[in-house]
C-alpha positions in Angstrom: 0.0 0.0 0.0 1.3 3.4 -0.9 2.1 6.3 1.4 -0.7 8.3 -0.1 -3.2 5.6 0.9 -1.9 5.4 4.4 -2.2 9.2 4.8 -6.0 9.2 4.4 -7.4 11.6 7.1 -8.6 9.7 10.1 -11.5 11.0 12.1 -10.2 11.8 15.6 -13.7 11.8 17.0 -17.1 10.5 15.9 -19.5 12.7 14.0 -22.1 12.8 16.7 -19.5 14.0 19.2 -18.3 16.7 16.9 -21.8 17.9 16.3 -22.6 17.8 20.0 -19.5 19.8 20.8 -20.2 22.3 18.0 -23.8 22.8 19.0 -23.0 23.0 22.7 -20.4 25.8 22.0 -23.1 27.5 19.9 -25.5 27.4 22.7 -23.0 28.8 25.2 -22.2 31.6 22.8 -25.8 32.4 22.3 -26.3 32.6 26.1 -23.3 34.8 26.4 -24.5 37.2 23.8 -28.0 37.4 25.3 -26.6 38.0 28.8 -24.2 40.7 27.5 -27.0 42.5 25.6 -29.3 42.2 28.6 -26.5 43.6 30.8 -26.3 46.6 28.6 -30.0 47.2 28.9 -29.8 46.8 32.7 -27.0 49.4 32.9 -29.1 51.8 30.9 -31.7 51.5 33.6 -29.1 52.4 36.1 -28.9 49.0 37.8 -26.1 46.5 38.3 -26.4 43.5 36.0 -24.9 41.2 38.6 -27.5 42.3 41.2 -30.4 41.9 38.7 -29.4 38.5 37.4 -28.5 37.3 40.9 -32.0 38.3 42.2 -33.6 36.3 39.4 -31.6 33.2 40.0 -31.9 33.4 43.8 -35.6 33.8 43.6 -35.9 30.8 41.3 -33.7 28.5 43.4 -34.1 29.7 46.9 -36.0 26.6 48.1 -37.7 23.5 47.0 -41.0 25.3 46.5 -39.4 27.8 44.1 -38.0 25.0 42.0 -41.4 23.3 42.1 -43.0 26.5 40.8 -40.5 26.5 37.9 -41.3 22.9 37.0 -45.0 23.6 37.3 -44.8 26.6 34.9 -42.6 24.6 32.5 -45.1 21.7 32.3 -47.7 23.2 29.9 -44.9 24.8 27.9 -43.3 21.4 27.2 -46.5 20.1 25.8 -47.1 23.2 23.7 -43.6 23.2 22.3 -43.7 19.5 21.5 -47.0 20.0 19.6 -45.3 22.7 17.5 -42.1 20.7 16.9 -43.9 17.6 15.7 -45.6 19.5 12.8 -42.4 21.5 12.2 -40.5 18.3 11.5 -42.8 17.7 8.5 -42.5 21.3 7.2 -45.8 22.3 8.8 -46.3 25.4 11.1 -49.1 24.5 13.5 -49.8 27.9 15.0 -53.1 26.6 16.2 -51.8 25.0 19.4 -53.6 27.8 21.3 -57.0 26.9 19.9 -56.4 23.2 20.2 -55.5 23.4 23.9 -58.6 25.5 24.6 -60.8 22.8 23.0 -58.9 20.2 24.9 -59.8 21.9 28.1 -63.5 21.9 27.2 -63.6 18.2 26.3 -61.6 17.3 29.4 -64.0 19.3 31.6 -67.0 17.6 30.0 -65.4 14.2 30.7 -64.6 15.2 34.3 -68.2 16.1 35.0 -69.8 13.3 32.9 -67.7 10.3 34.1 -67.6 11.3 37.8 -68.8 7.8 38.7 -65.5 6.2 37.6 -63.1 5.3 40.4 -59.9 7.1 41.1 -57.2 6.7 38.5 -59.6 5.5 35.8 -61.5 8.8 36.0 -58.3 10.9 35.6 -57.0 8.8 32.7 -60.4 9.2 30.9 -60.2 12.9 31.4 -56.7 13.1 30.0 -57.7 10.9 27.0 -60.6 13.2 26.2 -58.3 16.2 26.4 -56.1 14.6 23.7 -59.2 13.7 21.7 -60.4 17.3 21.8 -57.1 18.6 20.6 -56.8 15.9 17.9 -60.2 16.6 16.4 -59.6 20.3 16.4 -56.2 19.8 14.8 -57.6 17.4 12.2 -59.6 20.2 10.6 -56.6 22.3 9.3 -54.8 19.1 8.5 -57.6 17.9 6.2 -58.0 21.3 4.7 -54.3 21.4 4.0 -54.3 18.0 2.2 -57.6 18.3 0.3 -57.6 22.0 -0.7 -54.1 23.2 -0.2 -55.2 25.8 2.4 -52.2 27.1 4.3 -52.1 25.8 7.9 -51.0 29.2 9.3 -54.1 30.9 7.9 -56.6 28.2 9.0 -55.2 27.7 12.4 -55.1 31.4 13.2 -58.8 31.6 12.3 -59.6 28.5 14.3 -57.9 30.0 17.4 -60.5 32.7 17.5 -63.3 30.1 17.1 -61.8 28.1 20.0 -62.2 31.1 22.3 -65.9 31.3 21.4 -66.2 27.6 22.0 -64.9 28.0 25.6 -67.3 30.9 26.2 -70.3 28.9 24.8 -69.4 25.9 27.0 -69.1 28.0 30.2 -72.3 29.9 29.5 -74.2 26.9 28.3 -73.8 23.1 28.7 -70.9 23.3 31.2 -72.1 26.3 33.3 -72.0 25.7 37.0 -75.1 24.4 38.7 -73.7 24.3 42.3 -72.7 27.5 43.9 -72.1 28.4 47.6 -75.2 30.0 49.0 -75.2 33.8 49.2 -71.9 34.2 47.2 -71.2 35.5 43.7 -69.3 32.9 41.6 -67.2 33.7 38.6 -68.3 31.9 35.4 -67.0 28.4 35.6 -67.9 24.8 35.6 -68.8 22.8 38.7 -65.8 21.8 40.8 -64.5 18.4 39.6 -64.4 15.4 41.8 -61.0 14.7 43.3 -60.7 11.5 41.3 -60.5 13.6 38.1 -57.6 15.7 39.3 -53.9 14.8 38.7 -52.3 14.0 42.0 -49.8 16.3 43.6 -46.1 15.3 43.2 -44.4 18.1 45.1 -45.0 16.7 48.6 -42.6 13.8 47.9 -39.8 16.4 47.6 -40.8 18.9 50.2 -42.5 21.2 47.7 -45.5 23.1 49.2 -48.9 22.5 47.5 -49.0 26.2 46.4 -46.5 25.3 43.7 -49.0 22.9 42.1 -46.3 20.5 41.0 -48.3 17.5 39.8 -47.6 14.2 38.0 -48.2 16.1 34.7 -44.5 17.1 34.8 -43.3 13.5 34.5 -46.0 12.9 31.9 -44.5 15.8 29.9 -41.0 14.2 30.2 -42.4 10.9 28.9 -44.1 12.8 26.0 -40.7 14.3 25.2 -39.1 10.9 25.1 -41.9 9.6 22.9 -41.6 12.5 20.4 -37.8 11.9 20.3 -38.4 8.2 19.6 -41.0 9.0 17.0 -38.8 11.4 15.1 -35.5 9.4 15.3 -36.6 5.8 15.4 -40.0 5.3 13.8 -41.0 5.2 10.1 -43.4 8.1 10.5 -40.5 10.2 11.8 -38.3 9.4 8.8 -41.2 10.2 6.5 -41.9 13.4 8.3 -38.2 14.5 8.0 -38.2 13.5 4.3 -41.4 15.6 3.7 -40.0 18.5 5.7 -36.8 18.4 3.7 -38.2 18.1 0.2 -41.8 17.3 -0.7 -40.9 16.4 -4.2 -38.2 14.0 -3.2 -40.4 12.4 -0.6 -43.2 11.9 -3.2 -40.7 10.4 -5.6 -39.7 8.0 -2.9 -43.2 6.7 -2.5 -44.2 8.6 0.6 -47.8 9.6 0.9 -47.5 13.3 1.6 -51.1 13.8 2.7 -51.2 10.9 5.1 -48.0 12.0 6.8 -49.3 15.6 7.2 -52.6 14.5 8.7 -50.8 12.1 11.1 -48.5 14.8 12.3 -51.5 17.2 12.9 -53.3 14.5 14.9 -50.2 13.8 17.1 -49.6 17.6 17.5 -53.3 18.1 18.5 -53.1 15.3 21.1 -50.1 16.9 22.7 -51.8 20.4 22.5 -54.8 19.0 24.3 -52.7 18.4 27.3 -51.4 22.0 27.5 -54.3 23.2 29.6 -54.4 20.3 32.0 -52.0 21.9 34.4 -54.4 24.7 35.2 -57.6 22.6 34.9 -56.6 19.4 36.7 -53.6 20.6 38.6 -54.4 24.0 39.9 -58.1 25.0 39.8 -60.0 21.8 39.7 -62.5 23.4 37.2 -62.6 25.3 33.9 -62.9 28.9 34.7 -63.6 32.0 32.7 -60.3 33.7 33.5 -58.1 30.8 32.3 -54.5 31.3 31.4 -54.2 32.0 27.7 -51.3 32.5 25.2 -49.7 29.2 26.2 -49.9 27.9 22.7 -48.1 30.9 21.3 -45.5 30.8 24.0 -44.9 27.1 23.0 -43.8 28.4 19.6 -41.1 30.5 21.2 -40.0 27.6 23.5 -39.8 25.2 20.5 -37.5 27.6 18.7 -35.4 28.1 21.8 -35.1 24.3 22.1 -34.3 24.0 18.3 -37.3 21.7 17.9 -35.4 19.0 19.7 -37.7 17.1 22.1 -34.9 16.9 24.8 -33.8 20.5 24.2 -37.4 21.6 24.6 -37.6 20.3 28.1 -34.6 22.5 29.1 -35.8 25.4 27.1 -39.2 25.3 28.9 -37.5 25.3 32.3 -35.3 28.2 31.3 -38.4 30.1 30.1 -40.1 29.3 33.4 -37.1 30.5 35.3 -37.2 33.8 33.5 -40.9 34.2 33.9 -40.7 33.6 37.6 -37.9 36.2 37.6 -40.4 38.9 36.8 -41.5 38.8 40.5 -37.9 39.2 41.7 -37.5 42.2 39.5 -40.5 43.9 41.0 -39.5 43.1 44.6 -35.7 43.6 44.6 -34.8 46.0 41.7 -36.1 49.0 39.8 -35.9 47.2 36.5 -39.4 46.9 34.9 -40.8 43.4 34.5 -40.9 43.9 30.7 -37.1 43.4 30.8 -37.8 39.6 31.1 -39.8 39.7 27.8 -37.0 41.6 26.1 -34.4 39.1 27.4 -36.5 36.2 26.2 -36.7 37.7 22.8 -33.0 38.3 22.6 -32.3 34.8 23.8 -34.5 33.3 21.1 -32.9 35.5 18.4 -29.4 34.6 19.5 -30.0 30.9 19.7 -31.6 30.7 16.3 -29.0 32.7 14.6 -25.9 31.2 16.3 -27.3 27.6 15.9 -27.8 28.2 12.2 -24.2 29.4 11.8 -22.9 26.4 13.8 -24.9 23.9 11.7 -23.7 25.4 8.4 -20.1 25.3 9.6 -20.4 21.7 10.7 -22.0 20.8 7.4 -19.2 22.5 5.5 -16.5 20.8 7.4 -18.2 17.4 6.8 -18.3 18.0 3.1 -14.7 19.1 3.0 -13.6 16.0 4.9 -15.6 13.7 2.7 -14.1 15.4 -0.4 -10.6 15.1 0.9 -11.1 11.4 1.6 -12.4 10.7 -1.9 -9.6 12.7 -3.4 -6.9 10.8 -1.5 -8.4 7.5 -2.4 -8.5 8.4 -6.1 -4.8 9.4 -6.0 -3.8 6.3 -4.0 -5.4 3.8 -6.4 -2.9 3.9 -9.3 0.2 3.4 -7.1 -1.5 0.5 -5.3 -2.2 -1.2 -8.6 1.3 -0.8 -10.1 3.1 -3.6 -8.3 0.3 -6.1 -9.2 0.4 -5.1 -12.8 4.2 -5.5 -12.9 
């Protein structure tokens, strides 16, 4: 064998490790840039960045209950971001998670009141299943319109978000309106209080977290959902087909993939995950569907999905970071003169930095991989004639 052949470039580390290191460095760089820009804004407000960031961190991690609050806030965001990411893998932008989770709250509330005769765990499981069904049915509509008429999912889902708000109002003022109210008291518009068997049990007491944090078993369920989505995308046929469709519809069709079937399946899975977004407040905090429910969780899920780079595992950490920043608003009001809107600014800067820096890192890694592959092919081509010469002689 010739010297040229033996000088083929050897990979000192596997591709996955190189990609992990590159993306990890990109993430740290994005955080550093975001913190630096945020520090400049804090200085313009006349505050010390170390004091402000320290107050936010200490408020978030001062005790077990504070950590429980962060995990509780992150729970619905994980479901919402997963719902967005599933469709995004197939080149679809499901901006209707907001409406799908509202409908899921309505169907779950109906199940909680209708099947109150079921025992303990069975009742809760049925309620969660109906939440998923509500989200799936509502997500199926834009999916079918996309496949059959070509209607863009962004337009249809935005319109359906507004319809979902009206569905909740109709349910609370009609079939689900409360029938039992404390005598002599005014009651906000809501459903009747659910039986305890419909509620998701508290998890925080096992770790010394006070019940006020509302840390329930929905958080482990969200982690399981993240693992499921990762397995779906990386190991299942539907995940491969979704990535193929998302990369190139024409190539996927030429490869025999049914584009419409894949898109509808992704919408159904996304809707099922979206249906669980509202369960933290319905089954974990309030025990009823109330008029002043927490909205905008679906839209926040889009931001969290981008922050986590649509990676199911990254989404979990992105949701917890988002929850930490959200909880930091209270620290700003108590311990500093920086307005709470600073958190919103910081969240936006962080998303922007992560998206831009990650894209730069991915392109650099792809370019290096192509250069390495080209160098290996070139060296093999130049080595071949010298290898054959002794044999021919």
